[in-house]
C-alpha positions as CSV (number, residue, x, y, z in Angstrom):
1,M,-1.0,13.2,54.6
2,F,-1.1,12.3,58.3
3,R,-3.9,14.9,58.9
4,R,-6.1,13.4,56.2
5,R,-5.5,9.9,57.5
6,L,-6.4,11.0,61.0
7,T,-9.6,12.6,59.8
8,S,-10.6,9.4,58.0
9,L,-10.1,7.4,61.1
10,L,-12.1,9.8,63.4
11,A,-15.0,9.8,60.9
12,T,-15.0,6.0,60.9
13,S,-14.9,5.8,64.7
14,I,-17.9,8.1,65.1
15,H,-20.1,6.1,62.8
16,Q,-19.3,2.8,64.3
17,S,-21.7,1.3,66.8
18,S,-21.2,1.7,70.5
19,Q,-21.0,-2.1,71.0
20,I,-17.5,-2.1,69.5
21,Y,-16.3,0.2,72.3
22,K,-18.0,-1.9,75.0
23,N,-16.1,-4.9,73.8
24,P,-13.1,-5.5,76.0
25,N,-11.3,-7.3,73.3
26,F,-11.5,-4.2,71.0
27,I,-8.2,-2.8,69.8
28,S,-8.1,0.5,68.1
29,T,-7.3,0.4,64.5
30,K,-5.3,3.6,64.8
31,T,-2.5,1.6,66.6
32,I,-1.9,-0.5,63.5
33,S,0.4,0.8,60.8
34,S,-1.6,1.4,57.6
35,S,1.4,0.2,55.6
36,T,0.8,-3.3,56.9
37,F,-2.5,-3.6,55.1
38,P,-2.5,-1.2,52.1
39,F,-5.7,-0.6,50.1
40,Q,-8.0,-2.1,52.8
41,S,-11.1,-0.9,54.6
42,Q,-11.5,-0.5,58.3
43,Q,-13.9,-3.4,58.4
44,S,-11.2,-5.8,57.0
45,L,-8.7,-4.5,59.4
46,Y,-11.0,-5.1,62.4
47,A,-11.9,-8.6,61.1
48,K,-8.2,-9.5,61.2
49,I,-7.7,-8.0,64.7
50,N,-10.9,-9.7,66.2
51,P,-11.7,-12.8,64.1
52,N,-14.1,-14.2,66.8
53,N,-16.1,-11.0,67.2
54,N,-19.3,-11.0,65.1
55,V,-20.0,-7.3,65.4
56,S,-21.1,-5.8,62.0
57,L,-19.4,-2.7,60.7
58,S,-21.8,-2.0,57.9
59,H,-22.1,1.8,58.6
60,G,-19.6,4.4,58.0
61,I,-16.9,2.3,56.4
62,R,-14.3,4.2,54.3
63,A,-11.4,2.8,52.3
64,Y,-8.2,4.7,51.9
65,C,-4.7,4.1,50.6
66,S,-1.6,5.1,52.5
67,Y,0.7,4.8,49.5
68,L,-0.7,7.2,46.8
69,A,-2.6,10.4,46.6
70,L,-2.8,12.9,43.7
71,N,-1.6,15.8,45.8
72,D,1.4,13.8,47.1
73,L,2.9,13.0,43.7
74,A,6.4,14.2,43.4
75,D,9.7,13.3,41.9
76,N,12.2,11.4,43.9
77,K,14.7,13.4,45.8
78,G,17.7,14.3,43.6
79,S,16.1,13.2,40.3
80,N,15.8,16.7,39.0
81,K,18.7,19.1,39.3
82,K,18.6,22.8,38.4
83,R,21.1,23.8,35.8
84,T,24.0,26.0,36.8
85,R,23.5,29.7,35.9
86,K,26.9,31.3,35.5
87,G,27.7,34.9,35.7
88,R,24.9,35.9,38.2
89,G,27.0,37.6,40.8
90,I,29.7,36.6,43.3
91,G,27.2,35.3,45.8
92,S,26.0,32.6,43.5
93,G,29.4,30.9,43.5
94,K,29.5,30.9,39.7
95,G,29.9,34.6,39.1
96,K,32.8,36.5,37.6
97,T,35.0,33.7,36.0
98,G,32.0,31.2,36.1
99,G,34.0,28.3,37.6
100,R,36.8,28.5,35.0
101,G,39.4,29.9,37.3
102,H,42.0,32.5,36.2
103,K,43.7,32.5,32.8
104,G,45.1,29.3,31.3
105,Q,43.9,27.2,28.3
106,R,40.7,25.9,29.9
107,A,39.6,29.5,30.7
108,R,39.7,30.6,27.1
109,G,37.2,28.6,25.0
110,S,37.3,25.0,23.7
111,H,39.5,22.9,21.6
112,K,38.9,20.3,18.9
113,A,38.3,16.6,19.7
114,G,41.4,14.6,20.2
115,F,43.6,17.5,21.3
116,E,45.9,16.4,24.1
117,G,47.4,19.6,25.3
118,G,50.0,19.9,22.6
119,Q,51.7,16.5,22.9
120,T,51.6,14.0,20.1
121,P,48.0,12.6,20.0
122,L,47.3,8.9,20.3
123,R,46.2,8.6,16.6
124,R,49.7,9.7,15.6
125,R,51.6,7.6,18.2
126,L,50.1,4.3,17.0
127,P,51.7,2.6,14.0
128,K,49.8,2.2,10.7
129,R,48.7,-1.3,9.6
130,G,47.9,-1.9,5.9
131,F,46.0,0.4,3.6
132,K,42.8,0.6,1.6
133,N,43.1,0.8,-2.2
134,P,40.6,3.5,-3.4
135,F,40.8,2.1,-6.9
136,S,39.9,-1.5,-6.0
137,L,36.9,-3.1,-7.6
138,E,34.4,-5.5,-6.0
139,F,32.6,-8.0,-8.3
140,Q,29.8,-10.4,-7.3
141,P,30.7,-13.9,-8.4
142,V,28.2,-16.2,-10.2
143,G,29.0,-19.7,-11.5
144,L,27.9,-21.3,-14.7
145,G,26.3,-24.2,-12.7
146,K,24.0,-21.8,-10.9
147,I,22.9,-20.2,-14.2
148,A,22.3,-23.7,-15.7
149,K,20.0,-24.6,-12.7
150,L,18.0,-21.4,-13.2
151,I,17.6,-22.1,-16.9
152,N,16.4,-25.6,-16.1
153,A,14.0,-24.2,-13.5
154,G,12.5,-21.8,-16.1
155,K,13.6,-18.6,-14.3
156,I,16.0,-17.6,-17.1
157,D,15.3,-17.8,-20.9
158,S,18.4,-19.2,-22.6
159,S,17.2,-18.0,-26.0
160,E,17.6,-14.3,-24.9
161,L,20.6,-12.4,-23.9
162,I,21.5,-13.0,-20.2
163,T,22.5,-9.6,-18.7
164,M,23.3,-8.6,-15.2
165,K,19.7,-7.4,-14.8
166,T,18.5,-10.9,-15.8
167,L,20.8,-12.4,-13.1
168,K,19.5,-10.0,-10.5
169,D,15.8,-10.6,-11.3
170,S,16.3,-14.3,-11.2
171,A,18.1,-14.1,-7.8
172,A,21.3,-15.6,-9.2
173,I,23.2,-12.7,-7.5
174,G,22.4,-10.4,-4.6
175,K,20.7,-7.0,-4.9
176,Q,23.8,-5.0,-4.1
177,I,25.9,-4.8,-7.2
178,R,28.8,-2.5,-6.5
179,D,31.2,-2.7,-9.5
180,G,29.6,-5.5,-11.5
181,V,29.4,-9.3,-11.9
182,R,32.2,-11.8,-12.4
183,L,31.4,-15.0,-14.3
184,M,33.0,-18.1,-12.7
185,G,33.7,-21.5,-14.2
186,R,32.0,-23.5,-11.4
187,G,29.7,-26.1,-12.9
188,A,30.9,-25.5,-16.5
189,E,30.1,-29.1,-17.4
190,Q,26.4,-28.4,-17.0
191,I,26.4,-25.9,-19.9
192,K,25.5,-28.0,-23.0
193,W,23.6,-25.5,-25.1
194,P,24.5,-22.1,-26.4
195,I,23.9,-19.1,-24.2
196,H,24.9,-15.5,-24.6
197,L,25.9,-13.4,-21.5
198,E,27.0,-9.8,-20.8
199,V,28.9,-9.4,-17.5
200,S,31.6,-7.2,-16.1
201,R,34.4,-9.8,-15.9
202,A,34.7,-13.5,-16.8
203,T,37.4,-16.1,-16.0
204,V,39.2,-17.9,-18.8
205,R,37.6,-21.3,-17.9
206,A,34.1,-19.8,-17.9
207,K,34.6,-18.1,-21.3
208,E,36.0,-21.2,-22.9
209,A,33.2,-23.4,-21.6
210,V,30.5,-21.0,-22.9
211,E,32.2,-20.6,-26.3
212,A,32.7,-24.4,-26.6
213,A,28.9,-24.8,-26.3
214,G,28.3,-22.3,-29.1
215,G,27.6,-19.3,-26.9
216,S,29.4,-16.0,-26.3
217,V,30.5,-13.9,-23.3
218,R,30.9,-10.2,-23.6
219,K,32.5,-8.0,-20.9
220,V,30.8,-4.6,-20.7
221,Y,31.5,-1.5,-18.6
222,Y,28.9,0.4,-16.5
223,N,29.6,3.1,-14.0
224,K,27.6,3.7,-10.8
225,L,24.9,5.7,-12.6
226,G,24.9,3.2,-15.5
227,F,24.3,0.3,-13.1
228,R,21.3,2.1,-11.6
229,A,19.8,2.7,-15.0
230,L,20.4,-0.9,-15.9
231,L,19.0,-2.5,-12.8
232,K,16.3,0.0,-11.8
233,P,15.1,1.9,-14.9
234,E,11.8,2.5,-13.1
235,W,13.6,4.9,-10.7
236,F,14.3,7.3,-13.5
237,E,10.7,7.1,-14.7
238,K,9.4,7.8,-11.2
239,K,11.7,10.9,-11.0
240,G,10.6,12.0,-14.5
241,R,14.2,11.7,-15.8
242,L,15.6,10.2,-19.0
243,L,17.9,7.3,-18.9
244,P,21.5,8.5,-18.9
245,K,23.9,7.7,-21.8
246,A,26.3,4.8,-21.1
247,A,29.7,6.0,-19.9
248,R,33.0,5.0,-21.5
249,P,35.4,3.0,-19.4
250,P,38.4,4.7,-17.8
251,P,41.9,4.2,-19.4
252,K,42.9,1.6,-16.8
253,Q,39.8,-0.6,-17.6
254,K,39.7,-0.1,-21.3
255,D,41.7,-3.2,-22.1
256,K,39.7,-5.3,-19.6
257,V,36.3,-4.9,-21.2
258,D,35.0,-5.6,-24.7
259,S,32.5,-2.7,-25.1
260,V,30.5,0.0,-23.4
261,G,27.3,-1.2,-21.7
262,R,24.0,-0.5,-23.4
263,L,20.9,1.2,-21.9
264,P,18.2,0.2,-21.4
265,A,18.9,-3.5,-20.7
266,P,19.5,-5.2,-24.1
267,T,17.7,-8.4,-25.1
268,K,19.9,-9.4,-28.1
269,P,23.7,-10.0,-28.1
270,I,26.2,-8.0,-30.1
271,L,28.0,-10.1,-32.8
272,F,31.7,-10.4,-32.3
273,T,33.3,-11.7,-35.5
274,K,32.8,-11.0,-39.2
275,E,31.6,-14.6,-39.7
276,E,28.9,-14.1,-37.1
277,I,27.8,-10.9,-38.7
278,A,27.7,-12.5,-42.2
279,A,25.7,-15.5,-40.9
280,A,23.2,-13.2,-39.2
281,A,22.8,-11.1,-42.4
282,A,22.2,-14.3,-44.4
283,A,19.6,-15.5,-41.9
284,A,17.9,-12.2,-42.0
285,A,17.9,-12.2,-45.8
286,S,16.5,-15.7,-46.1
287,T,13.6,-15.0,-43.7
288,P,11.5,-12.8,-46.0
289,S,11.9,-15.2,-49.0
290,A,10.9,-18.2,-46.9
291,A,7.7,-16.3,-45.8
């Protein structure tokens, strides 16, 4: 690098006019560190040294940089380190035992994570706190007041059956439904017309409020696959698969639900009592005669 810089300076000195050398105020640019004025030409350097000299340096001017050159590019010292090659002879320093020493546990392979040499590991020394019930269920709550607001806004049709898919599509609940939906009694005074719902669980207050308005609440059971078929039936169509058959509830949940869920998402409620069934049959019989 110094050789190339010296060559550039000599070539510049040869092409300069002889008047520069006759000037007693001339100071050689070679005495100035190039790191002081990086990326500058010899003419700008001379102009800073002799500001009152009007000598022109229009011939043989070359610009150079003292910081960077393609053949000088290299990594910083110590940035790259060669990997240790073991078992390459005694003279390498890592031959024979390869830096493991003689015998002992660390000279004979590895051990599993958390092994502390045979003593009781930390995970067993610390006491236990609480537990996680693997049979616990997590339901998303939704209040009757929120359902009433969505009905008034036109996002839910109260004349049809309100299922968990209806609640999800209307943004009454979140997208992640783990074990179902629990109907709460918040805002029960806003329900003044009959509505029919199918949810996983319902509080006593919510059920009484809906039935007092002439509606019905049915608690249905869906397993994980059943919830996917209920909420995202297009996924099965995309995969070229048929909708699964609704699963029956396990024995521990059999007394907490009214019936098995229906697939695909139903649009009409299931009648509960014999009086409701008789009234529906009478209405269906009177419809053709009226027509």
